[in-house]
Jmol script that loads the backbone (N, CA, C; Angstrom):
load data "model"
ATOM      1  N   MET A   1     127.634  83.265  62.525  1.00  0.00           N
ATOM      2  CA  MET A   1     127.942  82.319  63.970  1.00  0.00           C
ATOM      3  C   MET A   1     128.664  83.490  65.351  1.00  0.00           C
ATOM      4  N   LEU A   2     129.169  84.550  65.128  1.00  0.00           N
ATOM      5  CA  LEU A   2     129.001  85.714  66.186  1.00  0.00           C
ATOM      6  C   LEU A   2     127.558  86.050  66.544  1.00  0.00           C
ATOM      7  N   LYS A   3     127.297  85.860  65.484  1.00  0.00           N
ATOM      8  CA  LYS A   3     125.495  86.873  66.269  1.00  0.00           C
ATOM      9  C   LYS A   3     124.690  85.973  66.765  1.00  0.00           C
ATOM     10  N   ARG A   4     124.691  84.634  66.632  1.00  0.00           N
ATOM     11  CA  ARG A   4     123.952  83.500  67.546  1.00  0.00           C
ATOM     12  C   ARG A   4     125.062  83.344  68.679  1.00  0.00           C
ATOM     13  N   ILE A   5     126.364  83.694  69.085  1.00  0.00           N
ATOM     14  CA  ILE A   5     126.916  83.747  70.281  1.00  0.00           C
ATOM     15  C   ILE A   5     125.816  84.845  71.168  1.00  0.00           C
ATOM     16  N   ALA A   6     126.274  86.066  70.398  1.00  0.00           N
ATOM     17  CA  ALA A   6     125.655  87.225  70.673  1.00  0.00           C
ATOM     18  C   ALA A   6     124.405  86.967  71.682  1.00  0.00           C
ATOM     19  N   LEU A   7     123.366  86.614  70.572  1.00  0.00           N
ATOM     20  CA  LEU A   7     122.284  86.202  70.609  1.00  0.00           C
ATOM     21  C   LEU A   7     121.838  85.033  72.049  1.00  0.00           C
ATOM     22  N   SER A   8     122.727  84.327  72.253  1.00  0.00           N
ATOM     23  CA  SER A   8     122.545  83.253  72.868  1.00  0.00           C
ATOM     24  C   SER A   8     122.840  84.111  74.450  1.00  0.00           C
ATOM     25  N   LEU A   9     124.071  85.103  74.369  1.00  0.00           N
ATOM     26  CA  LEU A   9     124.344  85.492  75.748  1.00  0.00           C
ATOM     27  C   LEU A   9     123.239  86.801  76.321  1.00  0.00           C
ATOM     28  N   VAL A  10     123.091  87.207  74.849  1.00  0.00           N
ATOM     29  CA  VAL A  10     121.622  88.367  75.297  1.00  0.00           C
ATOM     30  C   VAL A  10     120.412  87.654  76.206  1.00  0.00           C
ATOM     31  N   LEU A  11     119.778  86.495  75.373  1.00  0.00           N
ATOM     32  CA  LEU A  11     119.032  85.591  75.939  1.00  0.00           C
ATOM     33  C   LEU A  11     119.241  85.092  77.918  1.00  0.00           C
ATOM     34  N   ALA A  12     120.429  84.427  77.337  1.00  0.00           N
ATOM     35  CA  ALA A  12     120.808  83.292  78.859  1.00  0.00           C
ATOM     36  C   ALA A  12     120.526  84.875  79.778  1.00  0.00           C
ATOM     37  N   THR A  13     121.458  86.098  79.458  1.00  0.00           N
ATOM     38  CA  THR A  13     121.030  87.434  80.633  1.00  0.00           C
ATOM     39  C   THR A  13     119.603  87.387  80.744  1.00  0.00           C
ATOM     40  N   ALA A  14     118.922  87.823  79.894  1.00  0.00           N
ATOM     41  CA  ALA A  14     117.128  87.922  80.533  1.00  0.00           C
ATOM     42  C   ALA A  14     117.108  86.923  80.941  1.00  0.00           C
ATOM     43  N   VAL A  15     116.993  85.451  80.812  1.00  0.00           N
ATOM     44  CA  VAL A  15     116.568  84.903  81.664  1.00  0.00           C
ATOM     45  C   VAL A  15     116.981  84.649  82.616  1.00  0.00           C
ATOM     46  N   SER A  16     118.587  84.677  82.764  1.00  0.00           N
ATOM     47  CA  SER A  16     118.872  84.219  84.416  1.00  0.00           C
ATOM     48  C   SER A  16     118.627  85.818  85.385  1.00  0.00           C
ATOM     49  N   GLY A  17     118.390  86.854  84.897  1.00  0.00           N
ATOM     50  CA  GLY A  17     117.863  88.138  85.773  1.00  0.00           C
ATOM     51  C   GLY A  17     116.830  88.023  86.593  1.00  0.00           C
ATOM     52  N   PRO A  18     115.665  87.899  86.333  1.00  0.00           N
ATOM     53  CA  PRO A  18     114.530  87.292  87.053  1.00  0.00           C
ATOM     54  C   PRO A  18     114.350  86.148  87.555  1.00  0.00           C
ATOM     55  N   ALA A  19     115.175  85.220  87.434  1.00  0.00           N
ATOM     56  CA  ALA A  19     115.334  83.723  88.183  1.00  0.00           C
ATOM     57  C   ALA A  19     116.228  84.544  89.443  1.00  0.00           C
ATOM     58  N   MET A  20     116.826  85.163  89.189  1.00  0.00           N
ATOM     59  CA  MET A  20     117.755  86.107  90.153  1.00  0.00           C
ATOM     60  C   MET A  20     117.255  86.621  91.526  1.00  0.00           C
ATOM     61  N   ALA A  21     116.642  87.090  91.252  1.00  0.00           N
ATOM     62  CA  ALA A  21     115.471  87.731  91.832  1.00  0.00           C
ATOM     63  C   ALA A  21     114.639  87.266  93.262  1.00  0.00           C
ATOM     64  N   ASP A  22     114.835  87.490  94.649  1.00  0.00           N
ATOM     65  CA  ASP A  22     114.418  86.742  95.768  1.00  0.00           C
ATOM     66  C   ASP A  22     112.860  87.007  95.616  1.00  0.00           C
ATOM     67  N   ALA A  23     112.370  86.342  96.119  1.00  0.00           N
ATOM     68  CA  ALA A  23     110.425  86.943  96.523  1.00  0.00           C
ATOM     69  C   ALA A  23     110.638  87.312  98.258  1.00  0.00           C
ATOM     70  N   ALA A  24     111.244  86.869  98.753  1.00  0.00           N
ATOM     71  CA  ALA A  24     111.525  87.550 100.110  1.00  0.00           C
ATOM     72  C   ALA A  24     112.295  89.270  99.963  1.00  0.00           C
ATOM     73  N   GLN A  25     112.833  89.509  98.874  1.00  0.00           N
ATOM     74  CA  GLN A  25     113.148  90.799  99.005  1.00  0.00           C
ATOM     75  C   GLN A  25     112.163  91.891  98.837  1.00  0.00           C
ATOM     76  N   GLY A  26     112.339  93.041  99.509  1.00  0.00           N
ATOM     77  CA  GLY A  26     111.429  94.218  99.226  1.00  0.00           C
ATOM     78  C   GLY A  26     111.207  95.054 100.726  1.00  0.00           C
ATOM     79  N   VAL A  27     110.220  95.361 100.468  1.00  0.00           N
ATOM     80  CA  VAL A  27     109.730  96.420 102.483  1.00  0.00           C
ATOM     81  C   VAL A  27     108.373  95.416 102.884  1.00  0.00           C
ATOM     82  N   TRP A  28     108.760  95.083 103.918  1.00  0.00           N
ATOM     83  CA  TRP A  28     107.549  93.962 104.785  1.00  0.00           C
ATOM     84  C   TRP A  28     107.014  95.191 105.829  1.00  0.00           C
ATOM     85  N   VAL A  29     105.961  95.048 106.552  1.00  0.00           N
ATOM     86  CA  VAL A  29     105.528  94.991 107.769  1.00  0.00           C
ATOM     87  C   VAL A  29     105.067  94.206 108.475  1.00  0.00           C
ATOM     88  N   THR A  30     105.482  94.368 109.215  1.00  0.00           N
ATOM     89  CA  THR A  30     105.460  93.469 110.370  1.00  0.00           C
ATOM     90  C   THR A  30     103.939  92.945 111.199  1.00  0.00           C
ATOM     91  N   GLY A  31     104.053  91.996 111.978  1.00  0.00           N
ATOM     92  CA  GLY A  31     103.038  92.201 112.640  1.00  0.00           C
ATOM     93  C   GLY A  31     103.200  92.925 114.022  1.00  0.00           C
ATOM     94  N   PRO A  32     101.775  93.507 114.455  1.00  0.00           N
ATOM     95  CA  PRO A  32     101.837  93.875 115.673  1.00  0.00           C
ATOM     96  C   PRO A  32     102.527  93.386 116.993  1.00  0.00           C
ATOM     97  N   ASP A  33     103.817  94.110 117.323  1.00  0.00           N
ATOM     98  CA  ASP A  33     104.067  93.800 118.922  1.00  0.00           C
ATOM     99  C   ASP A  33     103.233  93.614 119.779  1.00  0.00           C
ATOM    100  N   ARG A  34     103.697  93.590 121.446  1.00  0.00           N
ATOM    101  CA  ARG A  34     103.169  93.743 122.280  1.00  0.00           C
ATOM    102  C   ARG A  34     102.159  94.839 122.536  1.00  0.00           C
ATOM    103  N   LYS A  35     102.792  95.752 122.007  1.00  0.00           N
ATOM    104  CA  LYS A  35     102.611  97.104 122.654  1.00  0.00           C
ATOM    105  C   LYS A  35     101.365  97.777 121.340  1.00  0.00           C
ATOM    106  N   GLY A  36     101.341  96.890 120.330  1.00  0.00           N
ATOM    107  CA  GLY A  36     100.693  97.348 118.952  1.00  0.00           C
ATOM    108  C   GLY A  36     101.178  98.001 118.070  1.00  0.00           C
ATOM    109  N   GLN A  37     102.575  98.052 117.999  1.00  0.00           N
ATOM    110  CA  GLN A  37     103.470  98.958 117.164  1.00  0.00           C
ATOM    111  C   GLN A  37     103.545  97.897 116.136  1.00  0.00           C
ATOM    112  N   VAL A  38     104.109  98.355 115.212  1.00  0.00           N
ATOM    113  CA  VAL A  38     104.839  97.620 113.699  1.00  0.00           C
ATOM    114  C   VAL A  38     105.945  98.230 112.970  1.00  0.00           C
ATOM    115  N   GLY A  39     106.402  97.576 112.284  1.00  0.00           N
ATOM    116  CA  GLY A  39     107.751  98.269 111.634  1.00  0.00           C
ATOM    117  C   GLY A  39     107.819  98.115 110.386  1.00  0.00           C
ATOM    118  N   HIS A  40     108.769  98.588 109.307  1.00  0.00           N
ATOM    119  CA  HIS A  40     108.633  98.259 108.274  1.00  0.00           C
ATOM    120  C   HIS A  40     110.016  97.905 108.255  1.00  0.00           C
ATOM    121  N   VAL A  41     110.401  96.675 107.507  1.00  0.00           N
ATOM    122  CA  VAL A  41     111.816  95.907 107.592  1.00  0.00           C
ATOM    123  C   VAL A  41     112.073  95.816 105.908  1.00  0.00           C
ATOM    124  N   ARG A  42     113.240  95.966 105.581  1.00  0.00           N
ATOM    125  CA  ARG A  42     113.723  95.777 103.956  1.00  0.00           C
ATOM    126  C   ARG A  42     114.393  94.529 103.868  1.00  0.00           C
ATOM    127  N   PHE A  43     114.121  94.090 103.209  1.00  0.00           N
ATOM    128  CA  PHE A  43     115.140  92.493 103.322  1.00  0.00           C
ATOM    129  C   PHE A  43     115.890  92.867 101.779  1.00  0.00           C
ATOM    130  N   SER A  44     117.263  92.281 102.119  1.00  0.00           N
ATOM    131  CA  SER A  44     117.834  92.890 100.687  1.00  0.00           C
ATOM    132  C   SER A  44     119.097  91.690 100.846  1.00  0.00           C
ATOM    133  N   ARG A  45     119.719  92.048  99.657  1.00  0.00           N
ATOM    134  CA  ARG A  45     121.594  90.858  99.903  1.00  0.00           C
ATOM    135  C   ARG A  45     122.270  91.117 100.892  1.00  0.00           C
ATOM    136  N   CYS A  46     122.956  90.310 101.405  1.00  0.00           N
ATOM    137  CA  CYS A  46     123.979  90.704 102.574  1.00  0.00           C
ATOM    138  C   CYS A  46     124.944  89.357 102.337  1.00  0.00           C
ATOM    139  N   GLY A  47     125.709  89.383 100.991  1.00  0.00           N
ATOM    140  CA  GLY A  47     126.607  88.167 100.677  1.00  0.00           C
ATOM    141  C   GLY A  47     125.452  86.983 100.604  1.00  0.00           C
ATOM    142  N   GLU A  48     125.777  85.638 100.662  1.00  0.00           N
ATOM    143  CA  GLU A  48     124.988  84.609  99.909  1.00  0.00           C
ATOM    144  C   GLU A  48     123.744  84.255 100.770  1.00  0.00           C
ATOM    145  N   ALA A  49     123.719  85.410 101.178  1.00  0.00           N
ATOM    146  CA  ALA A  49     121.913  85.179 101.986  1.00  0.00           C
ATOM    147  C   ALA A  49     121.219  86.806 102.261  1.00  0.00           C
ATOM    148  N   LEU A  50     120.324  86.679 102.396  1.00  0.00           N
ATOM    149  CA  LEU A  50     119.141  88.010 102.734  1.00  0.00           C
ATOM    150  C   LEU A  50     119.510  88.514 104.030  1.00  0.00           C
ATOM    151  N   CYS A  51     119.447  90.008 104.471  1.00  0.00           N
ATOM    152  CA  CYS A  51     119.435  90.302 105.879  1.00  0.00           C
ATOM    153  C   CYS A  51     118.164  91.480 105.836  1.00  0.00           C
ATOM    154  N   GLY A  52     117.542  91.732 106.926  1.00  0.00           N
ATOM    155  CA  GLY A  52     116.277  92.544 107.073  1.00  0.00           C
ATOM    156  C   GLY A  52     116.841  93.483 107.849  1.00  0.00           C
ATOM    157  N   LYS A  53     116.439  94.779 107.760  1.00  0.00           N
ATOM    158  CA  LYS A  53     117.084  96.157 109.091  1.00  0.00           C
ATOM    159  C   LYS A  53     114.811  96.669 108.787  1.00  0.00           C
ATOM    160  N   VAL A  54     115.463  97.600 110.065  1.00  0.00           N
ATOM    161  CA  VAL A  54     113.979  98.108 110.594  1.00  0.00           C
ATOM    162  C   VAL A  54     114.531  99.759 110.217  1.00  0.00           C
ATOM    163  N   LEU A  55     113.365 100.032 108.687  1.00  0.00           N
ATOM    164  CA  LEU A  55     113.825 101.392 108.566  1.00  0.00           C
ATOM    165  C   LEU A  55     112.379 102.371 109.418  1.00  0.00           C
ATOM    166  N   LYS A  56     111.421 101.806 109.654  1.00  0.00           N
ATOM    167  CA  LYS A  56     110.535 102.756 110.163  1.00  0.00           C
ATOM    168  C   LYS A  56     109.978 101.649 111.474  1.00  0.00           C
ATOM    169  N   ALA A  57     109.441 102.871 112.468  1.00  0.00           N
ATOM    170  CA  ALA A  57     108.043 102.166 113.370  1.00  0.00           C
ATOM    171  C   ALA A  57     106.840 102.854 113.753  1.00  0.00           C
ATOM    172  N   PHE A  58     105.671 102.486 113.798  1.00  0.00           N
ATOM    173  CA  PHE A  58     104.607 103.309 114.029  1.00  0.00           C
ATOM    174  C   PHE A  58     104.183 102.401 115.058  1.00  0.00           C
ATOM    175  N   ASP A  59     103.418 103.250 115.864  1.00  0.00           N
ATOM    176  CA  ASP A  59     102.294 102.859 117.048  1.00  0.00           C
ATOM    177  C   ASP A  59     100.905 101.977 116.503  1.00  0.00           C
ATOM    178  N   LYS A  60     100.092 101.925 117.116  1.00  0.00           N
ATOM    179  CA  LYS A  60      98.468 101.611 116.705  1.00  0.00           C
ATOM    180  C   LYS A  60      97.715 102.409 116.001  1.00  0.00           C
ATOM    181  N   SER A  61      98.637 103.475 115.902  1.00  0.00           N
ATOM    182  CA  SER A  61      97.374 104.526 115.645  1.00  0.00           C
ATOM    183  C   SER A  61      97.440 105.136 113.774  1.00  0.00           C
ATOM    184  N   GLY A  62      99.185 104.188 113.665  1.00  0.00           N
ATOM    185  CA  GLY A  62      99.699 104.815 112.539  1.00  0.00           C
ATOM    186  C   GLY A  62     100.968 105.924 112.462  1.00  0.00           C
ATOM    187  N   ASN A  63     101.461 106.436 113.695  1.00  0.00           N
ATOM    188  CA  ASN A  63     102.073 107.695 113.803  1.00  0.00           C
ATOM    189  C   ASN A  63     103.753 106.843 114.232  1.00  0.00           C
ATOM    190  N   SER A  64     104.137 107.610 113.546  1.00  0.00           N
ATOM    191  CA  SER A  64     106.016 107.286 113.354  1.00  0.00           C
ATOM    192  C   SER A  64     106.585 107.100 114.818  1.00  0.00           C
ATOM    193  N   VAL A  65     107.265 106.254 115.233  1.00  0.00           N
ATOM    194  CA  VAL A  65     107.419 106.293 116.820  1.00  0.00           C
ATOM    195  C   VAL A  65     108.892 105.912 117.023  1.00  0.00           C
ATOM    196  N   LYS A  66     109.727 106.277 117.479  1.00  0.00           N
ATOM    197  CA  LYS A  66     111.418 106.381 117.327  1.00  0.00           C
ATOM    198  C   LYS A  66     111.468 104.903 118.338  1.00  0.00           C
ATOM    199  N   THR A  67     112.468 104.208 118.030  1.00  0.00           N
ATOM    200  CA  THR A  67     112.584 102.668 118.512  1.00  0.00           C
ATOM    201  C   THR A  67     114.053 102.426 118.642  1.00  0.00           C
ATOM    202  N   LYS A  68     114.734 102.015 119.786  1.00  0.00           N
ATOM    203  CA  LYS A  68     116.134 101.475 119.502  1.00  0.00           C
ATOM    204  C   LYS A  68     116.314 100.443 118.211  1.00  0.00           C
ATOM    205  N   ASN A  69     114.790  99.814 117.571  1.00  0.00           N
ATOM    206  CA  ASN A  69     115.585  99.048 116.524  1.00  0.00           C
ATOM    207  C   ASN A  69     115.513  99.492 115.507  1.00  0.00           C
ATOM    208  N   VAL A  70     114.770 100.848 115.127  1.00  0.00           N
ATOM    209  CA  VAL A  70     115.228 101.559 113.805  1.00  0.00           C
ATOM    210  C   VAL A  70     116.408 101.673 113.435  1.00  0.00           C
ATOM    211  N   GLY A  71     116.558 100.859 112.119  1.00  0.00           N
ATOM    212  CA  GLY A  71     118.314 100.797 111.624  1.00  0.00           C
ATOM    213  C   GLY A  71     118.801  99.933 111.947  1.00  0.00           C
ATOM    214  N   LYS A  72     118.068  98.787 112.735  1.00  0.00           N
ATOM    215  CA  LYS A  72     118.993  97.731 112.726  1.00  0.00           C
ATOM    216  C   LYS A  72     118.567  96.525 112.249  1.00  0.00           C
ATOM    217  N   ARG A  73     119.349  95.964 112.029  1.00  0.00           N
ATOM    218  CA  ARG A  73     119.273  94.809 111.402  1.00  0.00           C
ATOM    219  C   ARG A  73     118.979  93.652 112.149  1.00  0.00           C
ATOM    220  N   VAL A  74     117.670  92.974 112.070  1.00  0.00           N
ATOM    221  CA  VAL A  74     116.856  92.044 112.498  1.00  0.00           C
ATOM    222  C   VAL A  74     116.642  90.857 112.202  1.00  0.00           C
ATOM    223  N   ILE A  75     116.919  90.959 111.292  1.00  0.00           N
ATOM    224  CA  ILE A  75     117.588  89.649 110.163  1.00  0.00           C
ATOM    225  C   ILE A  75     118.460  89.246 109.440  1.00  0.00           C
ATOM    226  N   TRP A  76     119.272  87.795 109.579  1.00  0.00           N
ATOM    227  CA  TRP A  76     120.724  88.003 108.902  1.00  0.00           C
ATOM    228  C   TRP A  76     120.672  86.129 108.672  1.00  0.00           C
ATOM    229  N   GLY A  77     121.476  86.279 107.476  1.00  0.00           N
ATOM    230  CA  GLY A  77     122.104  84.610 107.314  1.00  0.00           C
ATOM    231  C   GLY A  77     120.593  83.844 106.615  1.00  0.00           C
ATOM    232  N   MET A  78     119.437  84.688 106.066  1.00  0.00           N
ATOM    233  CA  MET A  78     118.734  84.357 105.678  1.00  0.00           C
ATOM    234  C   MET A  78     118.678  83.653 104.468  1.00  0.00           C
ATOM    235  N   LYS A  79     118.819  82.028 104.098  1.00  0.00           N
ATOM    236  CA  LYS A  79     118.866  81.522 102.972  1.00  0.00           C
ATOM    237  C   LYS A  79     117.726  80.538 102.769  1.00  0.00           C
ATOM    238  N   PRO A  80     117.362  80.382 101.049  1.00  0.00           N
ATOM    239  CA  PRO A  80     116.131  79.463 100.976  1.00  0.00           C
ATOM    240  C   PRO A  80     116.769  78.177 100.983  1.00  0.00           C
ATOM    241  N   THR A  81     115.551  77.391 101.539  1.00  0.00           N
ATOM    242  CA  THR A  81     115.483  75.746 102.170  1.00  0.00           C
ATOM    243  C   THR A  81     114.460  75.054 100.635  1.00  0.00           C
ATOM    244  N   GLY A  82     114.181  75.973 100.148  1.00  0.00           N
ATOM    245  CA  GLY A  82     112.771  75.295  98.938  1.00  0.00           C
ATOM    246  C   GLY A  82     111.350  75.911  98.596  1.00  0.00           C
ATOM    247  N   ASN A  83     110.566  75.679  98.485  1.00  0.00           N
ATOM    248  CA  ASN A  83     109.485  75.785  98.261  1.00  0.00           C
ATOM    249  C   ASN A  83     108.815  76.699  98.763  1.00  0.00           C
ATOM    250  N   GLY A  84     109.659  78.198  98.969  1.00  0.00           N
ATOM    251  CA  GLY A  84     109.169  79.287  99.603  1.00  0.00           C
ATOM    252  C   GLY A  84     109.615  79.546 101.030  1.00  0.00           C
ATOM    253  N   ASN A  85     110.320  77.989 101.394  1.00  0.00           N
ATOM    254  CA  ASN A  85     110.639  78.295 102.838  1.00  0.00           C
ATOM    255  C   ASN A  85     112.131  78.615 103.230  1.00  0.00           C
ATOM    256  N   TYR A  86     112.656  79.648 104.113  1.00  0.00           N
ATOM    257  CA  TYR A  86     113.803  80.038 104.538  1.00  0.00           C
ATOM    258  C   TYR A  86     114.424  79.893 106.040  1.00  0.00           C
ATOM    259  N   ALA A  87     115.132  79.785 106.239  1.00  0.00           N
ATOM    260  CA  ALA A  87     116.107  79.752 107.250  1.00  0.00           C
ATOM    261  C   ALA A  87     117.338  80.685 107.596  1.00  0.00           C
ATOM    262  N   GLY A  88     117.388  81.383 109.330  1.00  0.00           N
ATOM    263  CA  GLY A  88     118.278  81.997 109.159  1.00  0.00           C
ATOM    264  C   GLY A  88     118.037  82.437 110.642  1.00  0.00           C
ATOM    265  N   ASN A  89     118.477  83.942 110.988  1.00  0.00           N
ATOM    266  CA  ASN A  89     118.443  84.137 112.478  1.00  0.00           C
ATOM    267  C   ASN A  89     117.891  85.352 112.447  1.00  0.00           C
ATOM    268  N   MET A  90     116.994  85.712 113.720  1.00  0.00           N
ATOM    269  CA  MET A  90     116.702  86.451 114.244  1.00  0.00           C
ATOM    270  C   MET A  90     116.751  87.380 115.508  1.00  0.00           C
ATOM    271  N   TYR A  91     116.362  88.630 115.443  1.00  0.00           N
ATOM    272  CA  TYR A  91     116.799  88.879 116.800  1.00  0.00           C
ATOM    273  C   TYR A  91     115.077  89.591 117.548  1.00  0.00           C
ATOM    274  N   VAL A  92     114.925  89.053 118.550  1.00  0.00           N
ATOM    275  CA  VAL A  92     113.930  89.580 119.170  1.00  0.00           C
ATOM    276  C   VAL A  92     114.367  90.513 120.062  1.00  0.00           C
ATOM    277  N   SER A  93     113.285  91.447 120.254  1.00  0.00           N
ATOM    278  CA  SER A  93     113.804  92.674 120.668  1.00  0.00           C
ATOM    279  C   SER A  93     113.033  92.803 122.247  1.00  0.00           C
ATOM    280  N   MET A  94     111.443  91.651 122.470  1.00  0.00           N
ATOM    281  CA  MET A  94     111.017  91.659 123.941  1.00  0.00           C
ATOM    282  C   MET A  94     112.186  90.568 124.445  1.00  0.00           C
ATOM    283  N   LEU A  95     112.841  89.875 123.725  1.00  0.00           N
ATOM    284  CA  LEU A  95     113.458  89.132 124.902  1.00  0.00           C
ATOM    285  C   LEU A  95     115.022  89.421 124.856  1.00  0.00           C
ATOM    286  N   ASP A  96     115.926  90.096 123.754  1.00  0.00           N
ATOM    287  CA  ASP A  96     116.921  90.750 123.601  1.00  0.00           C
ATOM    288  C   ASP A  96     117.775  89.833 123.496  1.00  0.00           C
ATOM    289  N   LYS A  97     117.444  88.902 122.447  1.00  0.00           N
ATOM    290  CA  LYS A  97     118.152  87.652 121.849  1.00  0.00           C
ATOM    291  C   LYS A  97     117.700  87.177 120.669  1.00  0.00           C
ATOM    292  N   ASN A  98     119.207  86.647 119.869  1.00  0.00           N
ATOM    293  CA  ASN A  98     119.065  86.428 118.520  1.00  0.00           C
ATOM    294  C   ASN A  98     118.538  84.725 118.785  1.00  0.00           C
ATOM    295  N   VAL A  99     117.678  84.365 117.740  1.00  0.00           N
ATOM    296  CA  VAL A  99     117.215  82.992 117.731  1.00  0.00           C
ATOM    297  C   VAL A  99     117.493  82.692 116.456  1.00  0.00           C
ATOM    298  N   LYS A 100     117.223  81.047 116.304  1.00  0.00           N
ATOM    299  CA  LYS A 100     117.136  80.924 114.397  1.00  0.00           C
ATOM    300  C   LYS A 100     115.459  80.881 114.320  1.00  0.00           C
ATOM    301  N   GLY A 101     115.131  81.291 113.086  1.00  0.00           N
ATOM    302  CA  GLY A 101     114.039  81.567 112.957  1.00  0.00           C
ATOM    303  C   GLY A 101     113.585  80.829 111.458  1.00  0.00           C
ATOM    304  N   THR A 102     112.829  80.788 111.459  1.00  0.00           N
ATOM    305  CA  THR A 102     111.886  80.347 109.857  1.00  0.00           C
ATOM    306  C   THR A 102     111.308  81.030 108.986  1.00  0.00           C
ATOM    307  N   PHE A 103     111.187  81.274 107.652  1.00  0.00           N
ATOM    308  CA  PHE A 103     110.306  82.118 107.018  1.00  0.00           C
ATOM    309  C   PHE A 103     109.918  81.643 106.198  1.00  0.00           C
ATOM    310  N   ARG A 104     108.240  81.511 105.547  1.00  0.00           N
ATOM    311  CA  ARG A 104     107.320  80.938 104.572  1.00  0.00           C
ATOM    312  C   ARG A 104     107.148  82.251 103.975  1.00  0.00           C
ATOM    313  N   VAL A 105     107.672  82.308 102.843  1.00  0.00           N
ATOM    314  CA  VAL A 105     106.816  83.459 101.816  1.00  0.00           C
ATOM    315  C   VAL A 105     105.695  82.960 101.201  1.00  0.00           C
ATOM    316  N   SER A 106     105.009  83.300 100.738  1.00  0.00           N
ATOM    317  CA  SER A 106     103.698  82.837  99.483  1.00  0.00           C
ATOM    318  C   SER A 106     103.047  84.124  99.438  1.00  0.00           C
ATOM    319  N   GLY A 107     103.205  84.704  98.606  1.00  0.00           N
ATOM    320  CA  GLY A 107     102.614  86.266  97.647  1.00  0.00           C
ATOM    321  C   GLY A 107     103.363  86.515  98.432  1.00  0.00           C
ATOM    322  N   GLN A 108     102.741  87.785  98.917  1.00  0.00           N
ATOM    323  CA  GLN A 108     102.505  89.233  99.399  1.00  0.00           C
ATOM    324  C   GLN A 108     102.571  88.753 101.014  1.00  0.00           C
ATOM    325  N   SER A 109     102.383  87.691 101.890  1.00  0.00           N
ATOM    326  CA  SER A 109     102.447  87.153 102.759  1.00  0.00           C
ATOM    327  C   SER A 109     103.783  86.657 103.220  1.00  0.00           C
ATOM    328  N   MET A 110     104.530  86.757 104.396  1.00  0.00           N
ATOM    329  CA  MET A 110     105.740  85.935 105.071  1.00  0.00           C
ATOM    330  C   MET A 110     105.243  85.495 106.505  1.00  0.00           C
ATOM    331  N   THR A 111     105.148  84.426 106.951  1.00  0.00           N
ATOM    332  CA  THR A 111     105.112  83.849 107.706  1.00  0.00           C
ATOM    333  C   THR A 111     106.571  84.019 108.834  1.00  0.00           C
ATOM    334  N   VAL A 112     106.429  84.569 109.777  1.00  0.00           N
ATOM    335  CA  VAL A 112     108.082  84.956 110.327  1.00  0.00           C
ATOM    336  C   VAL A 112     107.909  83.996 111.659  1.00  0.00           C
ATOM    337  N   ARG A 113     108.585  82.896 112.029  1.00  0.00           N
ATOM    338  CA  ARG A 113     108.652  81.939 113.283  1.00  0.00           C
ATOM    339  C   ARG A 113     110.019  81.762 113.639  1.00  0.00           C
ATOM    340  N   GLY A 114     109.956  82.173 115.095  1.00  0.00           N
ATOM    341  CA  GLY A 114     111.413  82.168 116.029  1.00  0.00           C
ATOM    342  C   GLY A 114     110.934  81.381 117.342  1.00  0.00           C
ATOM    343  N   CYS A 115     112.359  80.657 117.285  1.00  0.00           N
ATOM    344  CA  CYS A 115     111.793  79.679 118.928  1.00  0.00           C
ATOM    345  C   CYS A 115     113.474  79.972 119.658  1.00  0.00           C
ATOM    346  N   TYR A 116     112.839  80.037 120.909  1.00  0.00           N
ATOM    347  CA  TYR A 116     113.962  80.393 121.955  1.00  0.00           C
ATOM    348  C   TYR A 116     113.142  79.524 123.304  1.00  0.00           C
ATOM    349  N   GLY A 117     114.431  78.149 123.052  1.00  0.00           N
ATOM    350  CA  GLY A 117     113.916  76.907 124.111  1.00  0.00           C
ATOM    351  C   GLY A 117     112.409  76.418 123.330  1.00  0.00           C
ATOM    352  N   PRO A 118     111.604  76.072 124.526  1.00  0.00           N
ATOM    353  CA  PRO A 118     110.687  75.790 124.310  1.00  0.00           C
ATOM    354  C   PRO A 118     109.741  76.783 124.067  1.00  0.00           C
ATOM    355  N   LEU A 119     109.658  78.068 124.080  1.00  0.00           N
ATOM    356  CA  LEU A 119     109.037  79.345 123.688  1.00  0.00           C
ATOM    357  C   LEU A 119     108.917  79.437 122.219  1.00  0.00           C
ATOM    358  N   CYS A 120     107.784  79.541 121.437  1.00  0.00           N
ATOM    359  CA  CYS A 120     108.209  79.841 119.828  1.00  0.00           C
ATOM    360  C   CYS A 120     106.915  80.765 119.423  1.00  0.00           C
ATOM    361  N   SER A 121     107.115  81.601 118.639  1.00  0.00           N
ATOM    362  CA  SER A 121     106.043  82.213 118.069  1.00  0.00           C
ATOM    363  C   SER A 121     106.185  82.673 116.749  1.00  0.00           C
ATOM    364  N   SER A 122     105.476  83.070 116.291  1.00  0.00           N
ATOM    365  CA  SER A 122     105.175  83.265 114.711  1.00  0.00           C
ATOM    366  C   SER A 122     104.354  84.877 114.653  1.00  0.00           C
ATOM    367  N   GLN A 123     104.263  85.778 113.446  1.00  0.00           N
ATOM    368  CA  GLN A 123     103.957  86.129 113.293  1.00  0.00           C
ATOM    369  C   GLN A 123     103.564  86.439 111.462  1.00  0.00           C
ATOM    370  N   VAL A 124     102.689  87.251 110.768  1.00  0.00           N
ATOM    371  CA  VAL A 124     102.451  87.258 109.229  1.00  0.00           C
ATOM    372  C   VAL A 124     102.855  88.633 109.390  1.00  0.00           C
ATOM    373  N   TRP A 125     103.480  88.488 108.441  1.00  0.00           N
ATOM    374  CA  TRP A 125     104.135  89.924 107.551  1.00  0.00           C
ATOM    375  C   TRP A 125     103.269  90.242 105.931  1.00  0.00           C
ATOM    376  N   LYS A 126     103.045  91.585 106.165  1.00  0.00           N
ATOM    377  CA  LYS A 126     102.621  91.402 104.466  1.00  0.00           C
ATOM    378  C   LYS A 126     103.429  91.909 103.909  1.00  0.00           C
ATOM    379  N   LYS A 127     104.128  91.916 102.435  1.00  0.00           N
ATOM    380  CA  LYS A 127     104.632  92.777 101.588  1.00  0.00           C
ATOM    381  C   LYS A 127     103.859  94.210 101.131  1.00  0.00           C
ATOM    382  N   ILE A 128     104.966  94.950 101.400  1.00  0.00           N
ATOM    383  CA  ILE A 128     103.955  96.490 100.512  1.00  0.00           C
ATOM    384  C   ILE A 128     104.995  97.190  99.783  1.00  0.00           C
ATOM    385  N   ASP A 129     106.450  96.549  98.975  1.00  0.00           N
ATOM    386  CA  ASP A 129     107.306  97.023  98.358  1.00  0.00           C
ATOM    387  C   ASP A 129     108.057  96.262  97.320  1.00  0.00           C
TER     388      ASP A 129
END
end "model"
wireframe off; spacefill off
backbone 0.3
color backbone group
């Protein structure tokens, strides 16, 4: 009887471990901004949601650049809403504003969309790690 209980616990843990992984977690490269710069953003757990922090930034030639956004949390409160969709908040550096955002993960691509009033913009980010 104890062997069955132990086996059940092992199997339950093995099955729930991968199910707890989130497709959005990892490092993503952003689409280019108006200067042609891209960033590497790491998504990880922060409480009950996901947050994204800028790890590095690069110019259009691929050279590392220093910006005020490196080290900054730019996505927070990102929670799944079903079928690869998420909702949360994001910081838009061009506007220096926090806005509501939506995120759609499909394989190694994430479509990031944010609106400030009637102005909306979106980018496709690629998973790199």
